[in-house]
N, C-alpha and C positions, 0 to 999 in steps of 0.2 A: 247771108245768110246773117241775122242781127244776133247778140246774143242776151239769150233770155236770162232772166233773173229771176220767177218763178215761174212753177208749176199752173198757176192758177193763169196766170198769159199763156201755156202753150195750148191748157186743155180749151181756151176761150178758141185761140188760131184753129185748134180738131174740130172744134166743132164748127165752125163757120166753116170749115172745109177748105181754109186757105194754108193749113199745112197737113203731110201727113205725117204719118212716127220710120216710116224709112227716109222720107228728106231729112225728118231730124234725125235721124241717127247716123243717114247718110254725112254729115253733117259735123258730127263730132269725131267719126273715123277721119274725116278731112285733117278738125283741127289736132287729134291723137297724133297724123301721122305728119303735120304740118311741124306739130312743139315735141317732135321725137327725142329733139336734144333737152330739153329738162328732164325727160328720164323718170319720170310720174309713171306710168307702166308697167309693172314686171312682165304682164300681158292682155292682148284683146281681146277677145271675148266675140269674134269676128260672126263666128257661126252660129252662136246662141242667142243672142242678141239679134241677129237681123231674126232669125227665125222668133222670138219670141215676138220681136214688133211687129212682126207681120199677123202673130193670132192677137196680138193687142190689139190691131188696126179692124179687125173682124169686128171682135167686141166691143168697140167704140160706133161703129157702124151697125151692131144687133144693138146696141142699146145695153150692154150688160157688164162695159168695163168696169174694174172696181177703180178705187180712189185713188190712187198713183201712175191708172192707165197718162201716159206721156212723160211718164219721170224717165230719165234718162242718170242714170246713179253709177258708180264708180265703187269696189268696196276694197278695203284695204286688206295686201297681201296675208294676215292670219285671222279668214274670215272662213270658215269651208263651203265650198260648194261641189255640191252633186258633181260628181264625174269632172268635175277641171279640178288644174294643181290647185295647191298653196302650198308656200312656202315657208311665211316668215321673212320675206328675203334671208335666208341662211339659205349657207351650200350645208349643213344640214339635213336639208328636207328638200332640194333641189330635185325639182322633177317629180313631187309628191304627189297623186290622182289622188282627191277627194273622198271617201269610201258616201257621203253621207252631205247633207245642206244645214247650214247650223240653225237655230231659229229663225234669225235678222232677218236670216237669204230668202227662210219659206215665208215670212211673210212679205215682204217686199214682193215676194212672185206672187204670192197669192191674193193682191190687191195689184197685179198687176202693172209692176215697177220695170225697166228693163234696164238688167245688170251690163253694164260694157264691158268690164275687165276688174284685174288687181291691181291693186295699186303698191306702190313701191315704199319703204317702209323702214326703217331704223332694224334692225337685226331681233327677232324676237321684242320686238318696241322694245328695244333697250337702248335711250340717245332722246338727246333733245336735237338732233340737225339734221335726221336724215343721213347722216356721214355713216356709220357703221350696216349701211346695207349691203351683202354679198353682192349687188346689183352695182352698186355704185351710189354716189348724191342726186340727190333730187333737186334740182337750180332751180331756184323762185323768180316765176317770169318776168318780176318786174326787172332785177338785177340779175344776172347766171352767175355772177361771181358770189355770191350771196348764197345760204342756206336757208330751205322752204320750212327749217321747223322740222322736229320731230314730237312724238315719232310717225305719226300720221302726216308727212311732208308730202308726199305725192296724191295725198285727196285732199291737200289743203290746195297744191297748184294744179288741177285736174279741176277745178270749180274756179279758181284763180285763170286760169289760161282757156275757159270753156271748151272744154275736153269732155265734162258730163256737167247737168244740171245740179248732181250735188253728188256725196261722198260718203259712205261710212266709214270711223276712222274707231282707234280704242282709245280712250283716256283710262290711263295708270294713276299718274302727276301730273298731267297736263296737257295729254298727247294730244288731244283734238283743239284747245283751249289755245294753247304756244302758237302750233302752225299755219292756226289760223290767223292768228295776231300776223304773225308774221305776213302774211301774204291776202291778207285786206277786208274776209271771210266772218261769218258767222261761224263759232265754235262752239257748240252746246254740249257740254257733256251733263247728263240728269241724277239724280238720285240714284246710290248704290242698291242695285237687286229691283231698277224701271225696268232695268228689259235684262232679256233672258244672255247667261255666258256657254249657251249650251253650240257648240260646235267654235268658239273660239279659242284659238291655240293662245293657253295660259302665259301669263309674263307674272303675274302678282295676286293670287286673287283672290282676293280681299279690299281690294282695289281696282281693278280690273273691272271697264264699263263701255258699252257700248257707246259712242256719242255720232254726231253730225257735224257734219261741216255746206252750209251753205252758204245761197247769196239773200238768201230775203227768212223772217222770224217765221215767217207762215210756213213754209217750208219745212221748216225745222218744228214746229210744231204738230203737222200733220205725218212725218216719220217719227215723233216721239205716243203721236197716238198710234201708229199702223204697230211697231214693234215693242212697245210694252207690255205689259200683261203676261201674267202666272203662263210658266209653262212647267209642266210634268218634267222636261229633264234637269231642271236646275232649281235646288231648293233653295237658294239663297233668293228666287225669283218675289219682288212682293206679290200681295194676293189680295192688293187694297182697286179697287174699278181704275179703268183709266181714265180720264175725263175725256168730252171732243175737244181737246187744247184748241183747234187750228178754227175751229166753229165757235169759238169761245173768243178770243181776238178782241179784247173790248180797249180804246183808252181807261185802264185803270184811275180810279181817282188819288188823293193824296195820301203820302207813301213818306214810313221813316227810312230814313237810307242813313247807316253807322260805316263811314270812310273813315277805313283802317288807319292811323295817328302815322304808325313806325313806315307804312310800306310806300308811302307817300315824301314823306320826310326822312328819306333814304340817300344816301350819298350813291349808293351804286344805280340811284336809276336817272334813267337818261335824260335830260332838262328839255328837251324836247316833247317826251311823253308825259311829264312831270303836265307842259302846259300843256299838252293837249287835256291830260285829267282833270285841270282843273276847270279849263273851260266846261269839260263835260260837266262837272257840278256844278258851273250857273245854268246850264242850262237844266238841269235835274230840279234846279230852283225857281227856275223862270217859266215850271212848267207846272209849280206850286207842292212841289213836294220838301219835307225835312229834313236838312243835312244837320248830321253832327258827328265829331272830331271824335273819336273814339279808341283807347288805345289797348294793341295786341301785343302787349309782351314777349310773346311766348314766339315769336317770329325767329329769334334764333334758332330751337329745336327742334322746327319742323324738316326743314334736307337732312337732319343727322336722325333724326326718325325716323322719316320717311326710308332713305339710302338701306340702314340697320332694318326693317322690315320687310319693305323689296325684294331686297337680298337675298335673304333665306328664305321667301316665300320661290323665289326660281331659281333656290339652289335643289328644292322641293320637286319644283314643275319639272325641272329640266333634267333630270335622272333619267328621265324615260327614256332620253334620247343617246343609248347606249352602243349603239353599232350592231345592233342584234336586231331588235325588233322589226325599224323599220326605218328609214332614214338611209344618212351616209354610212357609208362603213369600207374601214381600211381593208386592201386587199390583201395586203401582204403581213400582215400580222401570225406571231407562230405562237402563241397563245392566249388564250381568255382577257387575259388582264390587260394583256399588250393590245386586243382585240380592241377591252375599250377606251384603253389609255388613246393609243392613237387615232380612232373614229371621234370620239371628245375634241382632241388637241385640233386636230384636221378641222374637223368639220365647222366646228365654233370658229364664231373671230373675237379679237380683243378686249372690247368693250364688254359682249358676254362671258369671257371666260372669268375676266377680272367680276364681276359679279356675283357668279357662283360660284367661284371663291369667296369675295366677300360674304358670300351668304353662310356657305359653311362652314366657314371663320365664326360668326357671331353665332351658330345654332350647335356650335361642338362644345364639347364637355369643359366645363371649366370659364366657360364667357356663356353661357347661355343668360346667367342672371343676371351679369354684369351689360350685356348688351341685347338682346334680344328684348326679354321683359322689363329692361328698364325704358326703351324705347316702345313697348305697348304702353306700359304707365303714362309717358308722357302723349301718347298719340290717345289715350282714352281725357288726358287734363287740355289736352288741345279742346275735343268731340265737345266736353266738357264743357268750355269759353266760350267755345264760339255758340254751344245753345242756351246760354244765357245772353247772349248780345242779341242772337233772336228772338228773346225773349220778350226784348225791348225795342228791337225794330226789325220793319219788314226784309230789308236787304242788307248788304256790305256789298260794301266797292273797294275796290283794290286798280293797280296796276297789272296785266296779264305777264309783263318778261317788262327787266330794268329796261331793256335798251332793242331797238329795232332790230331785224335782222340782221347777223354777221358773214363777215365772207366766211367764202369756203376753205377751210381748215386751220383758220383763225386759232379757234380754240382746242382741238381736238386732242396735240398734247399735253394739256392739261385738265386727266378729270372732273377734278375740283371747282376749276371755272366753269366746265358744262354742268354739273349736280348745281351750283346755285344758281344758275339761270331759270332753277324751276321753282326758287323762291316764294312766287305769288302764285304758281298754284296750283301747290302739293298738299296746300290749307282745307281747300273745297274737300280734296280724294280722303284724306286724311278723317276728316268730320263726316265724308259720305253723302255731302250736301249739295244739289245740282249748282250749275256754273255757267255761265257764259262769258263769253268773248264778243264783245261787239267793236266793230273797226269804228275810227274818231278820223279816217281824211289823211293824207301821209306829211312825212318831213319835210324837211327841205331838201335835200337827198331823193325824195318820190318815194321812200318805204313808208310800208303801210305800217300807222297807230291803232293801240284799242285799252277799252277800257274794260275790267271784268265786274259781273256782277253775282252775287251768290244771295243764296235767299237757305230757307232753313227745307228741311227732309221732309221730300212728296209734295214743293208748292210752286213745280212745276208753270201750273197756268199764270200766277201772279209774276213769275219771272218774267213768260210772254208777253204777258202785257204791255209790259214796265216797259223791256227792250224794244215791241212795235210801237210805244207810243215814243221813245227817248228817239230812234232811228227817223222815223216820218216826220218827229218834228224837228229837230235838230237841225 
């Protein structure tokens, strides 16, 4: 079976009776089996996915199917699904079965999507290469010696290697956009608060946002339309109405785009990525858009502020995993104190422990003002600067990553190198604005390259429109 790149294509085949959902799911099961060595899936939901496929097929034949009928989708292993395991790729939660479904899962199922399995990720979404997973690293399908990106590496590879049509990930500081860039997909992060976080295993609550990895802009737009909107279970969700993003995809007119000068004129940026981005800028100019280079002199402060704030939130969020309530428990502990210590020491991986320690330190008495409070002030400065730019420009443009996908094991010994790889993605996360990673073809070694577009809060429609035109006319 050919690789499908959009739901429209699949629904057309289903309508013409050239394809059934049992055939489609069987194809994806075969692809998962064939690509087992890539380690993208922590678990395949054979039974529930097959049952859902049969149910939705009946609905299609009855003319009562939902908007996502025909979409086979994977979910990152930090998204809860009733009566299915969820582990955040950690020993701490290995074998844990979710007692409820997240809002995003409920909304997928209510529109007749088929959830095919849970996807490997960095442990508790902490990492940029999918190497911190308790279940081992995910391999990039283009070059198996290279990382898939992280933390949503399994989500990116599952779409890249045709193991499902689309995938959900979570984006805290670039965890959807960066793996999408490494795997040649479209990675989309909406405005913070556009999608409910209810039922998402938390890393850093003021940053975490569900995002999508797809092969088409139209699928990203449709998924946001389904997933977004008010949720009584999450007080941080916006009450703004949800546009019909997919139906309103248009070839939008002339826009003003600010290229963040320091992100392009940066010694750390790979020359081939720079060339591809400069070519994409010429494409945008040829489409009639106005491009200007603008200075953004806060670049050096973004990664430190991001890691101070996210590790602080992580140390708080992960305090619940104590060996008592649920999750991994050391059975040899001789006292309660020893139980806490040994369960956490054995249940968490090295990177998670590093971030908990760092977060606890920056929140501690005597250091709170010097680190955490200062980082909050920097976050406010960054947000104000971004909003000032977006008052004059419709979009901001930058790279997604400094380099293409690097080799597995290459950067793991130096956490600072790994953290600095987030330099281009954390801006949208700190400011809470929507952003998308768009593929720009491959470099001379066949590795995917990408460009990032960002826009003002809740301006996802225009971001989809520009992306749609750019990819369709590039």
